[in-house]
C-alpha positions in Angstrom: 87.1 75.0 103.0 90.5 73.7 103.4 93.5 76.4 103.0 94.6 74.8 99.5 90.5 75.5 98.2 91.0 79.0 99.4 94.1 79.7 97.5 93.0 77.9 94.0 89.6 80.0 94.8 91.4 83.7 95.5 94.4 82.8 92.6 92.2 81.0 89.6 88.9 80.9 90.0 87.8 84.7 91.4 88.7 86.4 88.4 86.3 83.8 86.0 83.8 84.0 88.8 83.0 87.4 89.1 83.9 88.5 85.7 80.3 89.4 84.8 80.7 92.8 88.3 81.6 96.4 86.7 85.2 96.9 85.8 85.4 99.0 88.8 85.1 96.3 90.8 86.4 93.9 88.8 89.9 95.4 88.4 90.6 95.0 92.2 89.7 91.8 92.8 92.0 91.2 89.4 94.6 93.1 91.3 94.0 91.2 94.6 94.2 87.5 92.5 97.9 89.6 90.4 98.9 90.1 94.7 98.8 86.8 95.9 99.7 85.3 92.5 102.8 87.1 92.7 102.6 86.1 96.7 103.1 82.8 95.9 106.0 82.3 93.7 108.9 80.3 93.6 110.8 83.2 93.7 110.6 86.6 95.1 113.3 89.5 95.6 113.2 92.3 98.3 112.3 95.5 96.5 109.4 93.8 94.5 107.9 91.9 98.7 107.8 95.8 99.4 106.5 96.7 96.5 103.7 94.5 97.4 102.9 96.0 100.9 102.3 99.2 99.5 100.5 97.8 97.0 98.0 96.0 98.9 97.3 98.7 101.3 95.8 100.6 98.2 93.7 97.4 97.3 92.6 97.0 100.3 91.5 100.9 100.8 89.8 100.5 97.0 88.2 97.6 98.7 87.0 99.2 101.6 85.2 102.2 98.9 83.6 99.8 97.4 82.5 97.3 99.5 79.5 98.0 102.6 81.7 98.2 106.1 79.4 94.9 106.8 81.9 92.8 104.2 85.1 93.2 106.0 86.1 91.1 109.2 89.4 90.8 110.4 90.6 87.6 107.3 90.1 90.6 104.5 92.9 92.7 106.4 95.6 89.7 106.7 96.8 89.8 103.5 97.9 93.2 104.8 100.6 90.9 106.8 101.0 88.5 103.8 104.4 90.3 102.4 105.7 91.0 106.4 105.8 87.4 107.0 107.8 86.6 103.7 110.1 89.2 104.5 110.7 87.5 107.7 109.5 83.7 106.7 110.8 82.7 103.3 108.5 82.5 100.6 105.2 81.2 101.3 105.4 77.5 100.0 107.9 76.9 102.8 104.8 78.0 105.3 102.2 76.2 103.5 100.2 73.4 105.9 99.0 71.6 103.0 100.2 68.4 103.5 99.0 68.6 107.0 95.7 68.9 106.2 95.8 66.2 104.3 
């Protein structure tokens, strides 16, 4: 998948596709989806990004309690670095590679 497809899947379709899972699994996926939706927004305040940085580590810890260790590779842990990159680089949509992938 290209990055735009992955973006749409994680932000929008993930919740619909996995709604039949148990509630404790689905709620963590919903938190991850909400985190990504907040991260991709057009306006962000610094205190919101700091709050998101604290929350994503909790979300990843809950993921590690639910899913087996074989589920995780380096890609699942990259989301921990997203709020730091937002603080350093600015809004995410300025760093997207969508125009260059076309």
